[in-house]
N, C-alpha and C positions, 0 to 999 in steps of 0.2 A: 537087694535089690539095687541095680543102678541108677547112684542119681541122675537125676536130670532136669534139664528146663523147663516144665510144663508150659505150653504154649496152646491159646483158645485163640482162633480163629472165627470169629463170629461175621460171618458174610467175608471175610478178608480180613477184616479191621483186626491186627494182631491184640490180642487181647490176653495179656498175662498176668501172674502175680507180683509180677516187679520187685521191688526194694522189699523186703522183708524183714522184720524185728523183732525185736524181744523183748520180756515186761519181766518185771519184779515187782515181788509184792514188798519190799523191805523201802523203798522210795519212793516219794511221793511226788512223781515225774517221771515218764515216761522213758526207759530206756533203752535208746533203739540201736542197734548191729545191724548194720548195713548185710544181708543176706542177698548174694545175684539168682540164687536157684534154690527150689523147691523139691524134695523128694514127693512121689505121687502122694505115701503116706503119709505126711507132714502133719496133715489135718487128723489124724487120728490119734496122735499125743498129745496129751496137757500143754507140753511145751512150745508145739506145733500149733497149739489151738490160741495161746496166749501172743506165741510170735504173730500169727495171720491178725489178733486182734490190735497189736500194737502199729501193724503195716497198716488199716483201714484208718487210724490217724497220720502217719506219713503218707498216705498219698495225697492229700489234700495240697504240698504244697507243689504235684505238679500241673494245677493251674490257678489256683490261690497265691497271687505276688507274682505269676505271669505277666508282664509286662502288655503280652498278647493278647491272652484272654480279658484281661481290663481293658483292652482296646477292641474287643469283639460285643462289649455288655456297656460302654459309654461312649465312644467317636460313632456317628451318626446317631447318637441324643439328642433330647435338648439339652443336655449339659455340655459334649466337647464335640466339638472337628478335628481335622487330622492340622499338627502345627507343620512350620517349615521347612524342618527335615525328616518329614513322615515321610515313609516308603509307601510301595503296596498295600500293605497289609491293613494301613490308614486309609489311605484313600479309599481302597475299596471297601472300608466298612462305610465313609461317609456318605455315599449315595447320590453325590452332587454333581456328579459329571467325569471325575477324574480318576474313577478306579470302577469295577463292576464287582459283584457279589458274584461268586463260582464257587463248587463244589472244592474247586484246588486252593483258595488262598485259607490264610489260617482262621478267616470265622467261621467255616465250614469245619474244621478240628476240634475246635475248641475245647470241650473237655471229654467227649468221645471215648477215645483208648483208656484213659487216665479210668474214667466211670466204669467202664462195663470191666476193666480190671479188678476193680474193689468190689462191683456188683460179684462176681464170680469166687471170689478170695469171700466175702461174707455167705454167698452160700457156703462154701466150703467148711467154715464155723457154724453155721444153723443146724447144717446135715450132721455133723461130726462132735458136736461139741458136747453135749449130752453124755454119750458114750464114753467119751473124754474127762469126765469130771467137772464140766463145766458149770455152774450153777448157771440159775436164770437171768440174774442182773449181769453178768457177761455178756452171757448170748443175746442180753437186750441190743447190747452196741453194735451186735453185727446187725440185728432188725436198722436199727435207728439206720446204718450205714447204707447198707441197700436204699431204705427211702430216699434215701439223702442224695441220690447218684441217681435213682431212678425219676427223682422228682427233676435235677435239673434237667433229667436227658427231654422228658418228655414237655417241658416248657420250651427245651431249644430246638426239639426236632420233630413236636408230634408223638406218633403212636409209635414207638423204639420195641426190639423184640424183650420179650419174657424168657424167651427159652434161646440160652447161648447154646443148645447141643446134647444140651442128657433131660429136657423137660420144662417146662415151665420151672423159675428161680430153684432150679434146683444146679448142683455142684457140677462143671464140666471136667472133664478130665483129656477129651480128645480133641483132635483139629477138624472144623466143623467149615464146609466150605456153602454153606446156604444158610436162609436165615430167612423168616417171615416176621412182619412188623406184627405188633399188634397195636390195638386200635387205643386212642386214647381213652376211655371209659375201663378199657381192662388195665391200665399201664394204674391209674389212679386207683385203683383199687385193688392191687399190690399194694400200694404206697400207704394207701390208707392201712390197711390189715398190719404192715411190718411197723408202722409209726402210732397205732394202738397198742399192739404189741410193747415196743418200744416204753409207751408212758406207762403202761402197766408195770413195768418188771424193773427199769429202768431206777437206779433210787435217788434220792433229795438231793444229795450232796454228793459230788464225783468224786469214784475212788482213787484219783492222783488226779492232778492239778490239769486240767483241761481234757477232762473226761466226759462222755456224754450223763446225763441225767434225766429224770422226769421233762424238765421244763425245757431241756431244750428240745427234746422233742415235741414236747406241748406245741414249742413256737414254728417249728416245719409242718406241725400236723396242722396247726392254725391256718397256717401261710398256704399248706395244698389245699385247704377245703376252702379259703378264699379265692385260690386260682381259677380252681376248678367249678366253683359257682360262677364267676364270670366265664368262664368258657362254657358252660351250660346256656347262661344268658347270651352271649353272644350278642350284645348290642348294636356291633358295626358288623352283623355279616362276614364274619373274617372266616374264611376256608379255614378245614381241618386236613391233616390227613393222615393214615388209610382213613377214605372216609364212611364216618357213621355217621346215625343218628344221633342227636342228642335234644332231651328234653330241655328245656326253658321253667318249664314249672318246677323245677324241683331244684331251681338256683338257690332259692330263699333260704331254704333249709342247708343249706351250705355256709350262706353266707352267717345262717344261725350258728352254724357248728362253728363255726370260724371267733365270732363274738365269745360263745361260751366258751371256750376252748383258750381265747387272749384272756380275758377275764378271769377264770381260776388259773390263770399261770401271773397274775398281775396281781390277783389275791393270796394267792400263795407264795412267795418269791423263792424262796427256800433259804441258797443260797446267794442270791443275786438280787439287781438292785440298781435301782441310778444314780449316779455318782452326781455330788453335790454339785457339780459346773460340766458343764457341755469340754470343756477346756482338760477336764481332770479324766473323761472319756479316752482323749486323743493323745495325752501329751505322752511322750515313752516312759519319760521315765517311770510313768504309772501304768505300764504295760501289763495285761491279764489281771485288769480290776475286776470287782465285780458285776457291772456290766458286761461284759465281754465272756460270751456265754460255748462260744468256739470260736477256733484260730488254728492258722496253718501254722507251727511252733518254728520259731528258729532260736539260736542262739551262739553269741561268740566263737563256740567251740563249731569249726568248719567240717570237724571231718564228721560230727554226731548232729551237732545244730541244722546242717545243709544239707544233708545227704552226699556228703564230700566233697562237696564244691567249695570253689575256695573265693574268698572276696575280694581277692587281690584288685585285680584288672576281672571285671564281672563277666562271666561268659554268656552274658541273654540269654539264659535257658533255663527252663526249669532243673532241680527244685529251689532255684536262689529267689527270692525274693527281688526282682529288680524292676516290678511296677511302676514305682516313682518317678524312677528314670524317665519315662515318655512326657509324665506329666509336669516335667521340669526347663524351663528355657535356658539360652546360654547365658547367664546373668552374668560369665563370667570376663566379656567382651567387652565389661564394661571398664573405662582406663581414665586414668586421673592424671595431674601436674600434679607432681608432690611439692612438699616445702623445696628441696635441694634442687628443680627444676627438673629431674627425669619423669619420667610416664612410668608409672604402674598402675598394675592392676589389684584398686580398691576392696575390691568382693572378691576371693580368689574359692575354687574349688572346697567346699566341708563337710567331712561326716557330721554334719548337725542335721537335726529337720529340716528345717528354718530353709538348705539350701541344698548339698547332695551331689550327685554325679546329672549332668543337663545331656536331653538327649531331643528335647523340642517335637516328641512326635505328636504330641495331643496339646491341641491348644483348646481353653474355655468360650465358649459364647456371648460376642458381648452383651446381647440380649439382656444376658441375665442379670448382668449388674447397673443397668439402666432401668427407667420408668417404668414400672410394668413387669417388671425383672422379678427372679426371685430372692435378688441381692440388692434390688434399688434403694436411692439413700435414705428414704422415709426405715426399710430393714435394717441395713448397715447403723443404723444412731442407734438402735434398744438391743440389737440382736446379738450376743454375745458370740453364735457360731460363726459369723463373720470372719474375727477376728483369731478364730481356733481354728479356722479352716484353710485360710489363704496366709503363704507371705505377701503381705503387702509393704514392707519396712526393709531394706535391706544394709544392714550393718556391715561396716568397712570392719577386716580383716586381716587386712596384710601383715601386721606384727603378731599371728601366728604362723609366720611363713619365715619370721626372723626379720621382716624388716623392720627398718630401725626411723625410718620419715617420721619427723613426730604430726604431721598433720598432709593431707591432700586437700586443692581446692576442689571445693561444690558449687554450687548454684552461686550464682550474685557476686562471683570471687569470694564468696566466704569458707572460711576455712573449716574442714570435716576432719576432727583426732579418731583414733583407734578406737572400735567399736561403734562409732558413730554413725548415725541414720545416712546415706549420702545417696538412695533413690527409692521412692515413694510411689504408691499407687494410691491416690485421692479421689474421692468421689465424685460423680456427675456433675452436680452441683458446682461445683469448685472449677470446674471445665474453664467458664470466663475470666478465671483470674490467674490464667496458667499462659505466660509467653513462649511460646515453643522457638520463636525465633533466635538465633544468635545464642542458645544456651547450648546446649551439646548437640551440636548436627548430625555426630556420626548415628548416634542412637536414638534420635526422635525426642531426646527428655525435651521438659520444660521448665521455667521458673516461675515463680509467685514470690512477690516481695516479702525480704525481711526472709526466709526459710534457706538456710545449707545445703538442702538436698535436692535434689533433681527429680520434678514429678510427672508422673503424665496420668492424664483422669482415665476411668477404667471405660468409660466411652471410649477410647481408641486401643482398646485391647486387637489385637494382633498377631497374625502366626508366628510370630516369631518372638515377641514378647508378651507376660502375661502373666497372672496370680499363682505362682505354686502353690500347690494341693499338699500343705502343710502336716496336714493328718499323717500321709502317708509315707514321710519323709523318715530319713534313715536316720541313727542311731546309734552311737558307740562309747563305750564306755573305755577306754583306751585311747583317744586323741592325744594322754597327756599335755594338754593346754596347748596343743598345736592342729594342723588341719585336719589331722587323721593320714596317716597310713595307706589305710582299704577303702578312703572315700569313693576310688570307681569302680567300687564292687557292689553283691549283695548287699541288702541291709540283712542284717541278725535280729530284727525285730519281729516278732509276730505280726502275722496277716490276719487281724478280725475277720471274721466271716460273720459270727451273729450274735445280736447285740440286745439284752432284757428290752430296750427301749423300743424297738420294734412292736411287740407285743401292744404298745399304746395307739399305735397306728395302724396296726391289723384291726382292732376293735374298733379302731375309730371310723375307717374304711366300712367296715363289717356295718357296723351301726346306719353311717349313712344309706348306703344299698338297701338296710330296713328301715328306713323314713325313721331311724328313730334319731334325729338332731343333738338331744339333749347330749346323750351319752358319746358322740362323738366330739360334741365342743369339752365334754368332761375328759376326754382322756387323750385330745389334741392338746387344750391346754395345759395339763401334765407338762407334756414337755416344752412349751411354750413360756408358761412359768418358768421354768430352769433355764432358759434358754437368756431369759432375762438378768440372769443374776452373775455376776462375775468377780473373781477374784484375783486375778491375774490375765493379764495383757500378753500374749506368746507376739507380737507384733514390738512392744516399746522394753519388751522384757524386765516388766516391773509388776509387784506386786497392786493390785487396787481393790477398790472396796466398790460395787456397783451394784445399785439394783431397780431394773428397769422389767422387774416381771409384773406389774400392776400394768405400766405400758403395754407390754405383752400381752395382756388379757386385753386391754381397751381394743388392741389392734386386733384382733382374733374377730372373723367377719358371727355376724349369730348367725346365720346358716352357713355349715359346712359342706363345701363340694366334693366332689373327685377331684376335680383341679386343684382344690384346697389341699386334699391330702396330698397329691403330686406335689405341690411344694413345698409343704413340709418335710416330707420324704426326701427333695432335695436336697432340703437345709439340713437334717438328718445329717445324709449316709452322701455326701457329694463326693461321686469322684472316685466312690471304693467298690463300684460293681455292680449296685444294685440296679442304674437305670434301666437297660434296654428291658431285664425281667417287669419293671415295673410295668413300663409305658404297652409293653406287650399284655402285659393281663390284661390293665382297665382298656387296651383298644385305643390307645389315645396315641399312640406313636407316631403317626402319620400326622393328626391333628396338631400336635404340639411341637415336633420335628423337621417338619416339611422346608419351613423356613428358617433361616439363619443372617446374624451380619456380624462379619468380623474386620477388621484391616487386612490388609496383605503381608507377603511375605518378609519386605527390609524393615529394618531398621527405623527408616525415616518413615514410613507408612504408617498414617494416622486416621486416615479416613474410611470409613465402614463402607465395605461393599456389601450386596444382597450376595445370598447363594438359595438356590431352588434346591430339595432332594426328591428325586422319584421314589417313592416308598409305595409300593405296590401289597394288596393284599397279602399275597403269596410269600409277602417277604416277614411275616409274622413269624414264620418260621425258619430256620436256619437249612441249610443244604447238606443233607448227609456226606460225608467227608468221600472226596473219589476212589482215594487207595481202598477205602472199604467196599467202594462197590466194584473195583477192579478186579477184585480175589473173585469175587462170586464165582462159584459155578454152577453158573444159568445163561439163558438165551440174554441177549442184548436187549429184549425187549422187556423179559422178564426184569435184567437190571435197571431199564428206564424206568419201570413201574415201580420201583423199591424207590427211588429217589423222590422228593416233597415235587410238587409239578411246576412251581415256579422255575427250579432249575434243571430243565429236563432238555 
C-alpha cells in the first residue's frame, strides 16, 4: 500500500498524527525518531503502536513552552499584562481596550490542532493496541493522554466534538468536513472514564523517565473532578456552550471525589514527593526531579530534543521552548561608565536561568508586589518562593564576553566589579529611601545611601522593566565560562507541566468547598511550611540557612477561603500557565483581574497608571479558531451556531 500522510479534518481544522516517534525498551528515556508520515496500517503493528505512544509525549512540545500559548493563559489575568514590545497577540489577550478577543488571533488557536491530533493518535492506539500485543499498562498511557487533551479543550472552549469522523472516541482515517459539538457533561464523562481506566492500569513507577503513572492520572482526575464540580455549581452564572442543564446539587459529590483522589495520591506518593525547598523544585540543575510528574521534554541535542528545531537564533515557534523570552525585559540596555572611561553594557545577554533572551512581551502587574498583593512586603520577608520565582538582582557579566575592565561605576559613584550586583528591585517599603533624581536618567533607576547598585522599588514596575520569571529561564551546560553561543534560541530545559505539589492545593480547594476548614488548613500549610525554608538564595547566588516555617504557619489565616487558595496557587505556580484556568474554574477572573496598575512603556516611567479590563461572562470560553470554521461544509448559519456565542 502506498505510504501517505493521513490527515483528519475535524470541522476543517487540520488534525493529523504529526510528528511520530519510536520507542525502545532498552533505554530509560524516550527514544525519538522524527517521522513525517504514517501508513494507515501503522497502528496495527507493535512498532507502530510504540511509535504512537512516544508521539503522545512529543506532542506536548507543540503548546507547552510556546510563548503564545503561555500568553493565552497569563496575559489578561491578575498576574500579567502586555509589556512594552507586545504585539497584537498580547494586547488582544489583555482585554484592556488595546486589542480585541476574536476567532482569528492566537488566543483562539491555543492547543486546538495539537490536542485533536493527539486525541486521534491516542484513539488509534487504544483501538489497535491489544491486537498488536500491547499490554494494558502501555495502553493506559493512551487513555491518559486522550483525557489530558480533552480536559484542556473542555476548559478552554466548552463542549467539543467526541466524534472526529468515525464515531465517538473512535480512530478516524477519513477527511471529515462536518462536526457536532458534544456538551460539557458528555465530554467530562469521557474524560472521567479514560482517567479512571488510566488510574487502574498505569504502573506506580514510570516505565521510562517522564512517562505516565497512576499518580499522574490521579492528579488530572482530581483536577477534572474539581473543575466539573465548579461547573455544576456555577456560583456566578457563567454561561456554557453548547447549552445544557447542570445540576448544582451534584457539585458536592464531585468536590468530594476531587478531595478523596488528591488525598489518596498524597498518602501514596510512589516515586513522587515534595522537594526540600521551593528553589529545589525550579532550579535548572535539578530539572526532572521527583516533584515533577509530567514535562514537555527538551535537551541540548537539537535534532532529537527539540523536534529538529535549532537553538541558535530561535524561530519563536513550536516545538521550541521559547516561552521564557516573553517574560524577560530588555536588561541589556543598561549602560555604565567603566574604569577606562568607556561606556559598556555591564549586564549582557547570557544563557543562564536569571537572564536569557529578552522580548518584553509580558509584564507582571505591579499590584501583586504591593500592599495587599500576593507578593506584598510581609510575604517577601518570610516566603522563599519570592526569591525562587523572580530575578531581583542583576549581576554584571561583561568579563564573560572577554571584557577586561576591572570595574564600572554604579550608584553613588561607587565601583561595581565583575559578577557584582549592578541593579536591584527592592520592596515597596524602601521606596521612601530612594533618590530617583540624578541617578541613571536613561533607565529611571534610583540610588540608596551606601549602595553601589542602582535600585527601583517594585511599586514602580512598568511595561518596560520588571522582575524576570526566573523559574522558566534558560540553562545550558555548554557556555564554557562565556555568555553562551546559543543564548538567543529556545531553552533546552523541559517545560514542567504537572507537579506533585498541586495535589495539596487541589485537596485544600475541595476542602474549602466541602466546608472542611481543618483539612484545607492542613494541606495549605504543608506547602507554606516548606516555603519558609531556604538553603540557597538564587538572587545572591549563595548558600543560606533560613527557617521561616513557623512564621509562615503563623501568617496563615485561621479560615481558608478560595481567594487565599488562589493566592497560594499564584505563589506556587506564578507565570507557568496555570492562572487563566484557575480563575475560570473558580469563576473569579473578572473579580480579580478587571482592574490593575502598572507604570508606562518608557524606561523613566515610574508612576502607576490604572487600567480597566472588560471581561464579559461569555469570555470564560475562548473562541473556536476561525480556520476551523472556514473549512466546515455547512451553512453560514450552522457555522455561526458552532462558534461560542460571545464571538459571533
